[in-house]
C-alpha positions in Angstrom: 103.2 84.8 147.0 99.3 85.9 146.6 98.3 89.0 144.9 96.4 89.5 147.8 99.2 89.5 150.1 99.5 91.4 153.5 102.3 92.7 155.3 101.7 89.9 157.7 101.8 87.4 154.9 105.0 88.9 153.6 106.8 89.3 157.1 106.0 85.6 157.3 107.1 84.5 154.2 110.5 86.7 154.8 110.8 84.6 158.0 110.2 81.3 156.5 112.4 81.7 153.4 115.3 82.9 155.6 115.1 80.2 158.2 114.7 77.4 155.9 117.7 78.6 153.8 119.8 79.2 156.6 118.8 75.5 157.7 119.5 74.0 154.3 122.9 75.9 154.1 123.9 74.3 157.6 122.9 71.2 156.6 124.6 71.2 153.1 127.9 72.7 154.4 127.5 75.7 152.2 130.0 78.0 153.4 131.2 81.5 152.4 133.8 79.6 150.2 131.7 77.3 148.4 129.2 79.7 148.2 131.6 82.7 146.6 134.0 79.9 144.4 131.9 77.0 143.7 134.2 73.9 142.8 131.3 71.6 141.6 128.3 71.4 139.7 126.4 71.2 142.9 128.2 74.0 144.7 127.2 76.0 141.4 123.6 74.7 141.7 123.7 75.7 145.3 124.8 79.2 145.0 122.2 79.9 142.5 119.4 78.4 144.4 120.6 80.6 147.4 120.6 83.6 144.9 117.2 82.7 143.9 115.7 82.6 147.8 117.6 86.0 148.2 115.8 87.5 145.0 112.2 86.0 146.7 113.1 87.6 150.0 114.1 91.0 148.7 110.9 90.7 146.6 108.8 90.3 149.7 110.5 93.1 151.8 110.6 95.4 148.7 106.8 94.7 148.9 105.9 95.7 152.5 104.1 98.7 153.4 106.0 102.1 154.6 104.7 101.5 158.0 105.8 97.6 158.2 109.1 98.6 156.6 109.7 101.2 159.3 110.4 97.8 161.3 113.7 97.3 159.6 117.0 99.0 159.5 117.5 99.8 156.0 115.5 101.7 153.2 113.2 100.0 150.5 115.9 101.7 147.8 118.6 99.0 149.3 116.4 96.3 149.0 115.0 97.0 145.7 118.5 97.5 144.5 119.3 93.9 145.7 116.2 92.6 144.0 116.6 94.4 140.6 120.4 93.2 140.5 119.5 89.5 141.2 116.3 89.8 138.7 118.0 91.9 135.8 121.8 90.5 136.0 121.4 87.0 133.9 124.1 85.8 135.8 126.6 88.5 136.5 125.9 88.9 140.0 128.7 90.0 142.5 128.5 86.9 145.2 130.4 89.0 147.8 127.1 91.4 147.8 124.9 88.3 148.2 127.0 86.7 150.7 126.7 90.1 152.7 123.1 90.0 152.2 122.7 86.6 154.1 125.5 87.3 156.7 124.4 90.9 157.5 121.0 91.5 156.1 119.2 88.4 156.9 119.5 88.9 160.7 118.1 92.4 160.4 115.5 91.2 158.3 114.5 88.3 161.0 114.5 91.0 163.8 112.3 93.4 162.0 110.0 90.1 161.4 109.9 89.8 165.3 109.4 93.3 166.1 106.4 93.6 163.3 105.0 90.3 164.6 105.8 91.3 168.3 103.8 94.9 168.0 100.6 92.7 166.8 100.9 90.4 169.7 101.6 87.5 167.3 104.1 84.6 167.0 106.0 83.7 163.9 105.7 80.2 163.2 108.3 78.4 161.3 106.6 76.5 158.3 107.2 72.8 157.8 110.1 72.0 155.3 
């Protein structure tokens, strides 16, 4: 993301990353079990890539202004906590927590992105993959 990012570009990036990640997980058959207990090198690589996506999403969400963050149903502290754990745990991340983010927080983030854009009268556009 650019150093000149705005709330709108961050919201669009959050939306794109979540939708892209969900689509790829579905196409690759990445289940909770495969994510939490990788049984192959490919599964391990997928799990690490997904964690990287969650890191990117939390970095964008944690950089939203207070007025933009008001569209979401959680606090900056929670977002930053997940981001910091991913960024600084060096491979020692609780997969249960990350799966919870994917399962429970991704929908909240998507709803917040939609509310933010609705308020501005804008449409979210899915970037071409």
